N, C-alpha and C positions, 0 to 999 in steps of 0.2 A: 686362632691365635691364643696362646696361653696368657691369662691375665698376669700382670706384674704384681708381685708381693713386696711392698716397700715398708720401711719403718718411718715413723713420724720424725725421728731425730734428723733425718736428711732434709726435712722441710721446716725445722724449728725456726730458721731465720725468717720465715714468712710471718709467723704469728708472734715472734718475740721482738721483731724489729720495731723501734720506736717511731718509724716513719710511715705507718699505715696511712694516716690521714691527719689533717689538722684537727678535725673534730675529735677523732679518737685520742690524739695526744692531749688535747685540752681536758677531756672528761675522764681520762685515766691517770692524770698526774696526781700522785699521792700527796705532793707538797702543797697543792693549791685547792684540791677538791676533797671534801670529807668522804670517808668510807661509804656512808649511806648514799651520798651523791653519786659515787662511782657505781654502786650497785643499781641505783635507779636508772642511770644512763644506759646500763647494759640490758635493761628489760626490753622486751618486745613492745611494739607500738600499742597493741591492745592492753597489755598489762600496765604500761606506763599511763595510758589514758584512764584506766580504771583507778589507779592510784591518785591521779589528778582530780578525778571526780569526787573521790572520798575526801581529799584535802579541801577542795573548794566548798563542798557541802558542809564540812565542819566549820570552815571560816564563815560561811553564810549564816550558819546557826548562831555563831558567837556575835556576828554583827547585828542580828535581829533576834535578841533573846526572847521577846514575847510573841514572835510570829508562829503561825500554825503551818507546819510543813507536811507535805505529802511526798514521801520519798519513792513512790513507785514510778520508775522511769517509763515514759511512753514515747511514741513516735514524735519527734520534734523537740523534746526537752527531757531533762534528766531529773528534775524535781520541781515541786510547786510550793511557793511561799505565799500564803494567802491566795490571791488570784494572779500572782505573777509566776509565769512559767519560765524556768531558768534552764537554758541549754549551755553545755560546756564543750569547748573545743580546745585541744591541747597541741602544743608543738615544742620541739626541742630546738634551741638555737644551734644551727649547723652551718658548716662551711660549704658553699656552693662554688664549684669550679667555673671559671669563665675563660674558656680556651685552655691552653696547656700551662700557663705560667702565672695566672692570677685568679682572683675570685673575690667572694664577699660573704659575710655572715647573713643568714636568712632565717626568717620565721615563716612557716607554711602551714596554715590551718585549712583543712579540707572538709568537704561535706558540710558546708555552711548553708543553712537554710534560714533565711531572715524572716522577720515577723509576718510580712505580707505573704510568705510562701507556706506558712504553717496554719493549717485550718483551725479556726476558733482560738487563735492565740494573740489577742489584741495587746496584751501586756508582756509579750515575749521579751526576755532579757538574755543576752548572749555574754557569757563570761569566758575569758581566754586564760588558759594556764600556760605560762611561758617557762619552760624548763631551761635553766642556765647552770653553769658550773657552781654558782653560789647558792642556788636554791630555786624556788618556784615563785614566780610573780603572778598575781591574780589581777586581771584587768576586766573592767566592764566595757564592752565594745559599743561603739556608737552607731553600728549598722552601716557605716559608710567607709571608714578609713581602711584602705588597703584592699577593699573588696574588688575582686576581678572575676572574669568569666572563665569557664573551663571548657569552652567550645561545646562539641557535641556531648561531652560527658556531663554537662551541667544538669540536664534533665534527670539523670540517674543519680549523680553524686553531689549535686549542689554546687554552690560557688566556692571560690577559694579566697582566703585572706592572706596576702603576701606582704611582708615587711622586709626591707633590704637595708643592709649597712652599706658603707661606701666601698666601692671596688678598690681592691688593693690594700685595705686595712685588715691586717691579719690578727690583730688583738681583739678577742671577742668582747672584752670589757669596753674598749674604746668604741667599737662598732655599735654595741648595744646602748651605752650611755650617751654617746654623742650623736647617733643617727636614729636608731630604731626606737628607743624610748621617747625622744622628743617628737618623732613623727606621730606616734600613738597619742601623745598628750596634745599636740597641736591639732590633731584631727577630732578631738573631742572625747577620746577614750579616757577612762579614769582608772588610775592605779589604786586598787583597793587594799592590797597588802603584799609585802614581800616576805615569804616564809623561808628562812634558812634551813639547811639540812640538819642543823643541831637542834631545831625546834622539836619538842616532843610530839607535836601533831604530825610531823613528817614521819617519825618512827612508827606512830600508831597507824597511819595510812599505809605504810609499807607492810607492816605486820598484818593488817586487815586484808590486803590484796595479795599477800604472798602465795595464798593457795591457788591463785589463778595459774601460776607457773610452777608450783611446787614439784610436780612430777618431772618437768623439764629441768628445773634447777638441780634437783637431786640426781637426775640421770647424768647431767653434764658437769657435775661438781668438780671432777678431776680432768676434764677434757680440755685440750688446748683450744684457744679462741673463744672460750665460754665468756670471757670478760669483754670481748670485742662487740661493738655495735654491728647491726646488720650490714651496713655498707662496707666497713673495713673487713668484715669476715668474708663477704662475697669476693672482695678484691683478693684476699689471701687465697681463697679456694680457687679462684680463676688462675692465679699464678701456679698453684699446685697442679691443676689440670693441664696447664700449658707445659709444665715440666714433664709430666707423664706423657703428653702427646709427643714431645721431642724425643723422649726415650723410646717410644714405640716407632717413631719414624726418624731415625738418626740421619738418613740421607736426604730428607725432605728439605725444601726451602720454606722458611717461615717469614711472614711479613705481617705487620700490624693491619688491622681492619681499616679500610678507608673511611673517611668521613662522608656523610651523605646529607645533602641539603633537604630540609623539610619544606616542601613547596607550599603546602596548604597553610594559610594563616590560622585556621582552626586547629590543625594538627600542631602548629607551633605553640598555640596557647595551651592546648591540652597537655603537651609534653614538656612544657617549660619547667615544671617543678615536680615531676613525678618522683625523681630521686635527686636528692641534693648533692650527694657525693658517693661515687661508686667507681673507683679508679680501676683500670686494667681489665674491665669487662664492659660489654655493651649492654648489660642488663640494667635498663633504666638510665643509661648514661647519655645525657644530652648536653652537647658542648655549646652552651649558650642557647638562645631561643631559635636558632635557625639551622643547627647542625646536630647530627647524631652519628655514632659509629655504626657502620653497616653490619659488623660482626666482631667477634672477639679477636680473631686473627685469621690469616689465610695460610694454608698449608698446600704448597704446590698449586696455588690458585684456587683451591677449594675453600669456601667460606665456612669456617668453623665457629659455631656459637656455643657458649657455655652458659648453663643455668645451674644454680646451686640452691639447696634448701636444707634447713636444719630439721631434724626429726622433732616433731612437736606433738603435744597432747591436745587433741581436739575434744574439749570438754563437752560440747553440745552433743557429740555422738559417742563419747567415752571410748576413744580409740586413738592410736598413734598414727601420724600421717606425715607425708612430705607434700609440699605444695610448690610447684615451679610455675612461675608466671612469665608473661611477656613472650610467648612462643609465637613467632610469625612463620607460618608454614609456606613452603614453596608451592607453586601452582599444582604440581603433580602429586603432592602429598595427600593421603586420605584425610578426610575431615569428619568431625562428629556428625552423627545423624540421629535426630530425635532426642537430644538432651545430654549427651556425653557419656563417659564411661568411667565414673569414679570408682567402680569396683574392679577396674583393671582390664576390662575387655578391650577388644579392638574396635576401630571405627571404620566405617566404609561409606560408600556413597559417592556420587559424582555431582558436579555442578556446585553452585555456591550455597553453602550453609548460611542460615540467617546470621547476619553480622559479619560474614566472611566475604568481603567485597573485593572487586577487582583492584581497587587501590591498595588494599592490604596485601594482595598477592604480588602486586608490582613492587612492594617494598619488602617482600620476604627476604630475610637477611641470613639465610643459612642454607648450606648444602649438607651439613652434618651437625647434629645436635649432640653435645656431650653433657651428661648430667653428673653433678657431684653431690652425693648424699652424705651430709655431715651427721654422723652418729656418735654416741658416747664412746664407742670402741675404736672408731677410725673413720676414714673417708673412702667411700666406694665411688668409683668412676665407671660410668656406662656410656656406651654409644646407643642413643635412643633410636627406636624404629619409626618415630614420627606417628605412632598410633597408640601405644599403651597409655592408658590413663588420661587420654586427651579429653578436655571438656571446654565448652564455650564459657565466655564471661558475659553473656547477655548482650545488651545494647552497646557496651563499651568494647566489644570484641574487635571491631574494625580498627580501633586506635591502639588498643593495648594487647591484642593478640589473645592466644589461647592459654589455658592453664593445663598443667599435668598434675593429677592428683593420684597419689599412691598411699593406700592406708591399710592398716591391719584390721583384725576382727574387732567387732564391738565388744566392749567390756573386757578386753584383754589389757590388763594394767602393766604387764611386763613389756618394756620396750624391746628387750632381747627376744622374747617369744614372738612378738608381733613382727619384728624384723626378720628373724630366721625362719619363722613358720609360714609367713604370708608374703611379705613385701619383696624380699630377695628372690624367692622362688618365682614370683610373677615376672620380675625383671630378667632373671636368668633364662626363663622360657621364651621371652620375646625380644630381648635386647642382648647386646654383647658386653660382658664385663671386661673392662680394660685394665683395671688396677684396683688394689686395696692398699691404703696407707694406714698402717696400724699405729694407734697412739700408745705410747708407753704409760704404764700405771693408770690406764683408763678403765672404764667398765668392761664387764665380761661380754 
């Protein structure tokens, strides 16, 4: 089948529509959110957390002018003030769907390891950075409020801190000021400071951490969807792929993926807040605590699952890469053997791989896996062979599925050279290219 060649103008309504999501509408509103706030909201999770760490460290220094600080981050904490080891966790206030018609505003802090769990940390202090449309709030946590369990993930990823607004209250300010903030205060947490986006420290923290994503920001400067958050972008890409799938199969019958009940209480706890908002795709979309979508859609009865990823710069290895997560393989699919294939090789082997349990195979949610590669020049759509780039995710594999990693050569700084010289040839050799959607006025 010859791949489709399409123009981005045919899909402009997907990323120009103001109705991507409640979270996206709130944080991209130029009338109520400062420009710097909109730019911070569009950062990836790691970059946003690094900015929060810089801001909280600056605020901690101003609050303790005579203190001795050790700024070398170690396992369990981010800096040390005298003998107090301070850890930082960050979360952006986001809308969480509850069924199809309502929802609530939520804060979700992950990988929380409390004082008793950190070796030799008797004076451990946990500070929370709450990202809101007005600015960033700094809280000192009391080690109890909102702390919950993450099921089998807890041994690897720590506990979670979850704070909820009232179901049905769509105004973020009302939810935060009338429900979330009072819950934190009543539980014993202390609001240390609220830093607005117009504060000079915010600009300094953004400038200091801009280098974390500078290659990505520069590459996607003129690309559509660059200002969208990860959830709305995934939703837009899922709609794009579904449109492509309909054009490739004009006579097929399409239906939405059915909902599936999460039977295991541990699975419900582990999955309850993995993704707060991700409409129109089953990637991390859990409909309440007891249900999830089995697949993105069905085509003539076939379960079609979509995964999308943005081309990102992996600073630790100095290379460009795509990372697709949450891949639940059917029982007959090949699985990784001996550690995965990040270099793009195939996987083989029979029987259960470590972490690949019978429960996971019973919940395998795909007959066909479609990948959307979001690049600065456009979006590539492939039908994956369920083998290329497949890697395990360690002990969390049984709950969260596999990863697919596709990366360019080390020390190749040109995204175009990495894409055209390594990543696309690997995909073309093993998978089927279905379409390319070119962005106008984008990168080469």
